[in-house]
A tleap script that builds the chain and sets N, CA, C and O, in Angstrom:
source leaprc.protein.ff14SB
mol = sequence {
  NMET ALA LYS CYS ASN PHE GLN SER ALA CYS
  PHE PHE ASN ASN LEU MET GLN ASN LYS PRO
  ARG THR LEU GLU TYR LEU GLU GLU GLU PHE
  CYS ASN ASP ASN TYR LEU LYS CYS ALA ARG
  HIE MET ILE TYR VAL SER GLN GLY SER GLY
  SER VAL PRO ARG TYR LEU LEU PRO GLU ASP
  THR MET GLU ALA TYR LYS LEU LEU ASP GLU
  LEU CGLN
}
set mol.1.N position { -41.263 -37.338 -20.837 }
set mol.1.CA position { -40.995 -36.449 -19.737 }
set mol.1.C position { -42.243 -36.366 -18.850 }
set mol.1.O position { -43.336 -36.079 -19.338 }
set mol.2.N position { -42.080 -36.612 -17.569 }
set mol.2.CA position { -43.193 -36.548 -16.628 }
set mol.2.C position { -43.588 -35.100 -16.376 }
set mol.2.O position { -42.734 -34.219 -16.277 }
set mol.3.N position { -44.868 -34.871 -16.274 }
set mol.3.CA position { -45.390 -33.526 -16.010 }
set mol.3.C position { -46.112 -33.530 -14.674 }
set mol.3.O position { -46.618 -34.560 -14.230 }
set mol.4.N position { -46.153 -32.389 -14.053 }
set mol.4.CA position { -46.843 -32.215 -12.780 }
set mol.4.C position { -48.345 -32.413 -12.982 }
set mol.4.O position { -48.915 -31.902 -13.946 }
set mol.5.N position { -48.984 -33.150 -12.081 }
set mol.5.CA position { -50.426 -33.372 -12.201 }
set mol.5.C position { -51.233 -32.166 -11.735 }
set mol.5.O position { -52.454 -32.150 -11.892 }
set mol.6.N position { -50.588 -31.169 -11.174 }
set mol.6.CA position { -51.220 -29.924 -10.738 }
set mol.6.C position { -51.050 -28.825 -11.794 }
set mol.6.O position { -51.638 -27.751 -11.672 }
set mol.7.N position { -50.257 -29.089 -12.812 }
set mol.7.CA position { -49.852 -28.074 -13.787 }
set mol.7.C position { -51.023 -27.358 -14.457 }
set mol.7.O position { -50.967 -26.140 -14.627 }
set mol.8.N position { -52.054 -28.055 -14.834 }
set mol.8.CA position { -53.159 -27.403 -15.554 }
set mol.8.C position { -53.947 -26.448 -14.661 }
set mol.8.O position { -54.555 -25.501 -15.160 }
set mol.9.N position { -53.945 -26.682 -13.352 }
set mol.9.CA position { -54.682 -25.812 -12.432 }
set mol.9.C position { -53.799 -24.760 -11.769 }
set mol.9.O position { -54.310 -23.856 -11.108 }
set mol.10.N position { -52.503 -24.861 -11.934 }
set mol.10.CA position { -51.567 -23.974 -11.252 }
set mol.10.C position { -51.548 -22.614 -11.933 }
set mol.10.O position { -51.335 -22.523 -13.142 }
set mol.11.N position { -51.773 -21.552 -11.152 }
set mol.11.CA position { -51.763 -20.207 -11.727 }
set mol.11.C position { -50.410 -19.893 -12.359 }
set mol.11.O position { -50.338 -19.164 -13.348 }
set mol.12.N position { -49.344 -20.440 -11.792 }
set mol.12.CA position { -48.001 -20.139 -12.275 }
set mol.12.C position { -47.853 -20.539 -13.734 }
set mol.12.O position { -47.215 -19.835 -14.517 }
set mol.13.N position { -48.428 -21.644 -14.086 }
set mol.13.CA position { -48.343 -22.138 -15.457 }
set mol.13.C position { -49.130 -21.258 -16.427 }
set mol.13.O position { -48.846 -21.254 -17.625 }
set mol.14.N position { -50.109 -20.520 -15.927 }
set mol.14.CA position { -50.986 -19.731 -16.794 }
set mol.14.C position { -50.799 -18.228 -16.625 }
set mol.14.O position { -51.716 -17.460 -16.917 }
set mol.15.N position { -49.626 -17.794 -16.159 }
set mol.15.CA position { -49.392 -16.373 -15.917 }
set mol.15.C position { -49.451 -15.529 -17.181 }
set mol.15.O position { -50.096 -14.481 -17.203 }
set mol.16.N position { -48.787 -15.979 -18.220 }
set mol.16.CA position { -48.687 -15.180 -19.444 }
set mol.16.C position { -48.761 -16.070 -20.665 }
set mol.16.O position { -48.335 -17.224 -20.652 }
set mol.17.N position { -49.307 -15.505 -21.706 }
set mol.17.CA position { -49.361 -16.250 -22.953 }
set mol.17.C position { -47.982 -16.244 -23.624 }
set mol.17.O position { -47.503 -17.287 -24.070 }
set mol.18.N position { -47.354 -15.082 -23.694 }
set mol.18.CA position { -46.002 -14.963 -24.253 }
set mol.18.C position { -45.030 -14.839 -23.089 }
set mol.18.O position { -44.729 -13.735 -22.634 }
set mol.19.N position { -44.550 -15.958 -22.621 }
set mol.19.CA position { -43.727 -15.990 -21.419 }
set mol.19.C position { -42.320 -15.466 -21.687 }
set mol.19.O position { -41.696 -15.809 -22.691 }
set mol.20.N position { -41.831 -14.631 -20.774 }
set mol.20.CA position { -40.420 -14.260 -20.879 }
set mol.20.C position { -39.547 -15.479 -20.580 }
set mol.20.O position { -40.015 -16.460 -20.003 }
set mol.21.N position { -38.322 -15.408 -20.963 }
set mol.21.CA position { -37.414 -16.548 -20.802 }
set mol.21.C position { -37.339 -17.020 -19.354 }
set mol.21.O position { -37.213 -18.219 -19.105 }
set mol.22.N position { -37.414 -16.098 -18.398 }
set mol.22.CA position { -37.338 -16.471 -16.986 }
set mol.22.C position { -38.481 -17.408 -16.612 }
set mol.22.O position { -38.258 -18.412 -15.935 }
set mol.23.N position { -39.697 -17.095 -17.041 }
set mol.23.CA position { -40.826 -17.975 -16.735 }
set mol.23.C position { -40.714 -19.308 -17.462 }
set mol.23.O position { -41.095 -20.346 -16.923 }
set mol.24.N position { -40.198 -19.281 -18.672 }
set mol.24.CA position { -39.980 -20.537 -19.393 }
set mol.24.C position { -38.993 -21.418 -18.630 }
set mol.24.O position { -39.194 -22.627 -18.509 }
set mol.25.N position { -37.925 -20.803 -18.115 }
set mol.25.CA position { -36.942 -21.557 -17.338 }
set mol.25.C position { -37.590 -22.160 -16.098 }
set mol.25.O position { -37.415 -23.347 -15.820 }
set mol.26.N position { -38.346 -21.338 -15.344 }
set mol.26.CA position { -38.975 -21.828 -14.126 }
set mol.26.C position { -39.982 -22.934 -14.425 }
set mol.26.O position { -40.085 -23.907 -13.678 }
set mol.27.N position { -40.718 -22.781 -15.512 }
set mol.27.CA position { -41.666 -23.830 -15.896 }
set mol.27.C position { -40.926 -25.129 -16.213 }
set mol.27.O position { -41.343 -26.205 -15.785 }
set mol.28.N position { -39.848 -25.027 -16.950 }
set mol.28.CA position { -39.063 -26.215 -17.278 }
set mol.28.C position { -38.460 -26.819 -16.013 }
set mol.28.O position { -38.430 -28.039 -15.852 }
set mol.29.N position { -37.986 -25.967 -15.129 }
set mol.29.CA position { -37.326 -26.419 -13.902 }
set mol.29.C position { -38.306 -27.056 -12.919 }
set mol.29.O position { -37.964 -28.049 -12.275 }
set mol.30.N position { -39.509 -26.513 -12.789 }
set mol.30.CA position { -40.423 -26.958 -11.745 }
set mol.30.C position { -41.667 -27.703 -12.223 }
set mol.30.O position { -42.254 -28.448 -11.439 }
set mol.31.N position { -42.085 -27.538 -13.447 }
set mol.31.CA position { -43.346 -28.138 -13.894 }
set mol.31.C position { -43.160 -29.456 -14.629 }
set mol.31.O position { -44.117 -30.209 -14.811 }
set mol.32.N position { -41.966 -29.728 -15.041 }
set mol.32.CA position { -41.724 -30.959 -15.774 }
set mol.32.C position { -41.062 -31.991 -14.864 }
set mol.32.O position { -41.584 -32.257 -13.782 }
set mol.33.N position { -39.982 -32.556 -15.241 }
set mol.33.CA position { -39.382 -33.663 -14.490 }
set mol.33.C position { -39.112 -33.376 -13.018 }
set mol.33.O position { -39.119 -34.307 -12.212 }
set mol.34.N position { -38.878 -32.135 -12.642 }
set mol.34.CA position { -38.483 -31.805 -11.274 }
set mol.34.C position { -39.631 -31.274 -10.423 }
set mol.34.O position { -39.386 -30.588 -9.430 }
set mol.35.N position { -40.853 -31.567 -10.778 }
set mol.35.CA position { -41.984 -30.970 -10.075 }
set mol.35.C position { -42.058 -31.362 -8.604 }
set mol.35.O position { -42.712 -30.666 -7.827 }
set mol.36.N position { -41.421 -32.436 -8.200 }
set mol.36.CA position { -41.459 -32.836 -6.788 }
set mol.36.C position { -40.715 -31.857 -5.889 }
set mol.36.O position { -40.909 -31.877 -4.673 }
set mol.37.N position { -39.871 -31.006 -6.453 }
set mol.37.CA position { -39.191 -29.997 -5.641 }
set mol.37.C position { -39.900 -28.644 -5.682 }
set mol.37.O position { -39.390 -27.666 -5.134 }
set mol.38.N position { -41.049 -28.575 -6.312 }
set mol.38.CA position { -41.833 -27.342 -6.412 }
set mol.38.C position { -42.603 -27.108 -5.111 }
set mol.38.O position { -43.308 -27.995 -4.628 }
set mol.39.N position { -42.462 -25.912 -4.553 }
set mol.39.CA position { -43.158 -25.565 -3.309 }
set mol.39.C position { -44.675 -25.635 -3.492 }
set mol.39.O position { -45.384 -26.084 -2.591 }
set mol.40.N position { -45.168 -25.205 -4.621 }
set mol.40.CA position { -46.608 -25.226 -4.887 }
set mol.40.C position { -47.109 -26.672 -4.942 }
set mol.40.O position { -48.177 -26.988 -4.419 }
set mol.41.N position { -46.333 -27.533 -5.574 }
set mol.41.CA position { -46.710 -28.944 -5.681 }
set mol.41.C position { -46.719 -29.608 -4.305 }
set mol.41.O position { -47.578 -30.442 -4.019 }
set mol.42.N position { -45.763 -29.239 -3.457 }
set mol.42.CA position { -45.698 -29.809 -2.106 }
set mol.42.C position { -47.005 -29.577 -1.353 }
set mol.42.O position { -47.545 -30.497 -0.738 }
set mol.43.N position { -47.507 -28.355 -1.402 }
set mol.43.CA position { -48.739 -28.030 -0.687 }
set mol.43.C position { -49.936 -28.672 -1.382 }
set mol.43.O position { -50.850 -29.158 -0.716 }
set mol.44.N position { -49.939 -28.678 -2.706 }
set mol.44.CA position { -51.019 -29.312 -3.462 }
set mol.44.C position { -51.181 -30.772 -3.068 }
set mol.44.O position { -52.299 -31.225 -2.823 }
set mol.45.N position { -50.086 -31.511 -3.005 }
set mol.45.CA position { -50.137 -32.936 -2.673 }
set mol.45.C position { -50.606 -33.148 -1.236 }
set mol.45.O position { -51.393 -34.053 -0.957 }
set mol.46.N position { -50.118 -32.313 -0.334 }
set mol.46.CA position { -50.412 -32.488 1.084 }
set mol.46.C position { -51.804 -31.987 1.478 }
set mol.46.O position { -52.491 -32.630 2.271 }
set mol.47.N position { -52.222 -30.843 0.928 }
set mol.47.CA position { -53.425 -30.174 1.408 }
set mol.47.C position { -54.509 -29.951 0.346 }
set mol.47.O position { -55.629 -29.570 0.686 }
set mol.48.N position { -54.196 -30.180 -0.919 }
set mol.48.CA position { -55.165 -29.952 -1.988 }
set mol.48.C position { -54.951 -28.610 -2.666 }
set mol.48.O position { -54.296 -27.724 -2.116 }
set mol.49.N position { -55.497 -28.465 -3.844 }
set mol.49.CA position { -55.246 -27.260 -4.651 }
set mol.49.C position { -55.783 -25.984 -4.003 }
set mol.49.O position { -55.220 -24.909 -4.212 }
set mol.50.N position { -56.848 -26.081 -3.229 }
set mol.50.CA position { -57.415 -24.903 -2.587 }
set mol.50.C position { -56.538 -24.318 -1.496 }
set mol.50.O position { -56.777 -23.193 -1.055 }
set mol.51.N position { -55.541 -25.046 -1.055 }
set mol.51.CA position { -54.646 -24.576 -0.001 }
set mol.51.C position { -53.370 -23.938 -0.535 }
set mol.51.O position { -52.570 -23.424 0.246 }
set mol.52.N position { -53.167 -23.962 -1.836 }
set mol.52.CA position { -51.953 -23.386 -2.415 }
set mol.52.C position { -52.153 -21.877 -2.565 }
set mol.52.O position { -52.986 -21.444 -3.361 }
set mol.53.N position { -51.393 -21.064 -1.805 }
set mol.53.CA position { -51.566 -19.615 -1.915 }
set mol.53.C position { -51.067 -19.095 -3.258 }
set mol.53.O position { -50.064 -19.572 -3.788 }
set mol.54.N position { -51.770 -18.126 -3.793 }
set mol.54.CA position { -51.404 -17.577 -5.101 }
set mol.54.C position { -50.023 -16.928 -5.091 }
set mol.54.O position { -49.339 -16.920 -6.115 }
set mol.55.N position { -49.610 -16.393 -3.964 }
set mol.55.CA position { -48.322 -15.702 -3.896 }
set mol.55.C position { -47.123 -16.650 -3.880 }
set mol.55.O position { -45.996 -16.217 -4.117 }
set mol.56.N position { -47.347 -17.916 -3.607 }
set mol.56.CA position { -46.245 -18.860 -3.435 }
set mol.56.C position { -45.567 -19.156 -4.765 }
set mol.56.O position { -46.211 -19.577 -5.727 }
set mol.57.N position { -44.263 -18.931 -4.805 }
set mol.57.CA position { -43.482 -19.215 -6.013 }
set mol.57.C position { -42.949 -20.641 -5.953 }
set mol.57.O position { -42.767 -21.185 -4.864 }
set mol.58.N position { -42.700 -21.246 -7.096 }
set mol.58.CA position { -42.259 -22.643 -7.132 }
set mol.58.C position { -40.991 -22.913 -6.328 }
set mol.58.O position { -40.846 -23.991 -5.752 }
set mol.59.N position { -40.080 -21.957 -6.283 }
set mol.59.CA position { -38.808 -22.199 -5.599 }
set mol.59.C position { -38.836 -21.867 -4.108 }
set mol.59.O position { -37.820 -22.021 -3.429 }
set mol.60.N position { -39.960 -21.423 -3.595 }
set mol.60.CA position { -40.061 -20.966 -2.205 }
set mol.60.C position { -40.413 -22.113 -1.252 }
set mol.60.O position { -41.458 -22.098 -0.602 }
set mol.61.N position { -39.527 -23.096 -1.184 }
set mol.61.CA position { -39.801 -24.279 -0.366 }
set mol.61.C position { -39.808 -23.970 1.135 }
set mol.61.O position { -40.539 -24.608 1.892 }
set mol.62.N position { -39.003 -23.002 1.568 }
set mol.62.CA position { -39.002 -22.646 2.995 }
set mol.62.C position { -40.383 -22.143 3.420 }
set mol.62.O position { -40.876 -22.506 4.488 }
set mol.63.N position { -41.001 -21.317 2.593 }
set mol.63.CA position { -42.353 -20.822 2.877 }
set mol.63.C position { -43.347 -21.983 2.849 }
set mol.63.O position { -44.274 -22.018 3.659 }
set mol.64.N position { -43.168 -22.921 1.938 }
set mol.64.CA position { -44.062 -24.081 1.866 }
set mol.64.C position { -43.975 -24.912 3.145 }
set mol.64.O position { -44.998 -25.330 3.686 }
set mol.65.N position { -42.767 -25.150 3.623 }
set mol.65.CA position { -42.617 -25.904 4.883 }
set mol.65.C position { -43.281 -25.167 6.039 }
set mol.65.O position { -43.932 -25.787 6.880 }
set mol.66.N position { -43.120 -23.850 6.086 }
set mol.66.CA position { -43.749 -23.050 7.144 }
set mol.66.C position { -45.269 -23.165 7.060 }
set mol.66.O position { -45.934 -23.357 8.078 }
set mol.67.N position { -45.814 -23.048 5.862 }
set mol.67.CA position { -47.271 -23.167 5.687 }
set mol.67.C position { -47.764 -24.555 6.054 }
set mol.67.O position { -48.813 -24.695 6.684 }
set mol.68.N position { -47.024 -25.575 5.670 }
set mol.68.CA position { -47.429 -26.941 6.010 }
set mol.68.C position { -47.416 -27.165 7.510 }
set mol.68.O position { -48.288 -27.853 8.041 }
set mol.69.N position { -46.439 -26.592 8.202 }
set mol.69.CA position { -46.404 -26.687 9.670 }
set mol.69.C position { -47.645 -26.036 10.279 }
set mol.69.O position { -48.236 -26.570 11.217 }
set mol.70.N position { -48.035 -24.879 9.740 }
set mol.70.CA position { -49.218 -24.165 10.254 }
set mol.70.C position { -50.509 -24.927 9.955 }
set mol.70.O position { -51.451 -24.885 10.746 }
set mol.71.N position { -50.555 -25.616 8.828 }
set mol.71.CA position { -51.775 -26.334 8.438 }
set mol.71.C position { -51.929 -27.671 9.145 }
set mol.71.O position { -53.030 -28.222 9.175 }
set mol.72.N position { -50.863 -28.203 9.710 }
set mol.72.CA position { -50.919 -29.502 10.377 }
set mol.72.C position { -51.568 -29.404 11.738 }
set mol.72.O position { -51.695 -30.410 12.436 }
savepdb mol mol.pdb
quit
């Protein structure tokens, strides 16, 4: 299973030690095979890890597109 290359530095992955089921689902959905659809990963690839806002959730692709437009 392919893993996101940003996963170890992503705050989302390190939110809690004992993750509730919701975070486990989101991690499985966005940090593993489907990481290319992660909003955080989109900005990481385009602008680098320092440009990924802490508030950005993995499923918030509309916000990611807006931020990328502003950064271009």
